[in-house]
C-alpha positions as CSV (number, residue, x, y, z in Angstrom):
1,M,2.7,53.0,20.5
2,P,5.1,54.8,22.5
3,I,7.6,52.7,24.1
4,G,10.4,53.3,26.7
5,S,14.1,53.3,26.0
6,R,14.3,50.2,28.2
7,A,11.9,48.3,26.9
8,F,12.9,49.2,23.4
9,E,16.3,48.1,24.2
10,L,14.6,44.7,25.9
11,L,12.6,44.3,22.4
12,E,16.1,45.1,20.3
13,K,17.9,42.3,22.4
14,L,15.1,39.9,22.1
15,A,14.9,40.4,18.0
16,E,18.8,40.2,17.7
17,S,18.4,36.9,19.3
18,A,15.7,35.6,16.0
19,G,13.3,33.2,18.5
20,L,16.6,31.6,20.8
21,L,15.8,31.9,24.4
22,V,17.3,34.9,25.8
23,T,18.0,34.6,29.9
24,K,16.5,36.9,32.1
25,D,20.7,37.7,33.2
26,E,21.3,38.4,29.7
27,L,18.5,41.0,29.4
28,V,19.5,42.2,32.6
29,A,23.3,42.7,31.6
30,S,22.6,44.0,28.4
31,V,20.3,46.6,29.3
32,W,21.4,47.6,33.1
33,S,24.7,47.0,32.5
34,G,26.7,47.5,35.4
35,L,23.1,48.2,37.7
36,A,21.6,46.0,40.5
37,V,17.8,45.4,39.7
38,E,15.0,43.9,41.0
39,D,13.1,40.9,38.8
40,N,9.9,43.1,38.9
41,T,12.0,45.6,36.9
42,L,12.1,43.3,34.1
43,Q,8.8,42.2,34.4
44,V,7.2,45.5,34.2
45,H,9.4,46.4,30.6
46,I,8.5,43.2,29.5
47,S,4.9,43.9,30.1
48,A,5.5,46.9,28.3
49,V,7.2,45.4,25.3
50,R,3.9,43.0,25.4
51,K,1.8,46.5,25.5
52,A,3.4,47.7,22.3
53,L,3.2,44.3,20.6
54,G,-0.8,44.7,20.6
55,K,-2.8,41.9,19.1
56,D,0.7,40.0,18.0
57,R,1.8,40.1,22.1
58,D,1.7,36.0,22.0
59,L,4.6,36.4,19.8
60,L,6.6,37.3,22.9
61,K,7.1,34.1,25.1
62,T,8.0,33.3,28.7
63,V,9.9,30.2,29.4
64,S,9.7,29.5,33.1
65,G,12.4,30.2,35.0
66,R,14.7,30.3,32.1
67,G,14.0,34.0,29.8
68,Y,12.2,34.9,27.2
69,T,11.9,34.1,23.4
70,L,10.3,36.5,20.5
71,A,9.0,34.3,17.5
72,G,7.7,35.9,14.2
73,S,9.4,37.1,11.0
74,W,10.8,41.0,10.9
75,R,13.5,43.0,9.0
76,S,16.4,43.9,10.3
77,G,18.7,46.7,9.5
78,H,18.1,49.6,7.6
79,P,15.8,49.0,4.0
80,D,17.3,52.5,2.9
81,H,20.8,50.9,3.2
82,G,20.2,47.4,1.4
83,L,21.4,46.1,4.6
84,A,18.0,44.6,5.5
85,A,17.5,41.2,5.7
86,T,14.2,39.1,6.8
87,I,14.8,37.0,10.0
88,S,12.0,34.0,11.1
89,A,11.8,32.4,14.0
90,P,8.9,29.6,14.8
91,A,5.7,31.1,16.8
92,A,4.7,27.5,18.6
93,S,7.1,25.5,19.5
94,S,6.1,21.8,20.6
95,F,5.5,21.3,24.2
96,S,6.7,18.3,25.7
97,S,5.6,16.4,29.3
98,N,5.6,13.0,30.7
99,L,1.8,13.9,31.4
100,P,-0.7,11.3,29.1
101,N,-1.9,12.7,26.3
102,V,-5.7,11.0,26.7
103,R,-7.5,11.9,30.0
104,A,-8.9,8.5,31.4
105,P,-12.4,8.4,32.6
106,L,-13.1,8.9,36.3
107,I,-13.7,5.5,38.4
108,G,-15.6,6.1,41.2
109,R,-17.5,9.0,42.5
């Protein structure tokens, strides 16, 4: 799947973070350093990354209002030079909320 240079830079930055949260500002600063870009520009390129990931698109998680994380297991470095290292990050993280786990039955109509 072909991917644009900006989308590839976003993917590279997310992979370097090894599953940690990367904020929108960090992504914009690393890919569009010194330029003023709109939020939708980042969203378009994130969408291109998801499209390139294909069936593994769920590995790219959006943390609402904060940034993005890339989960999974991949190799970094160049295997021919012996510098390859395996990086893994959990695909599913627990979600906590203050809402009750069990639904209560409706009372009345």
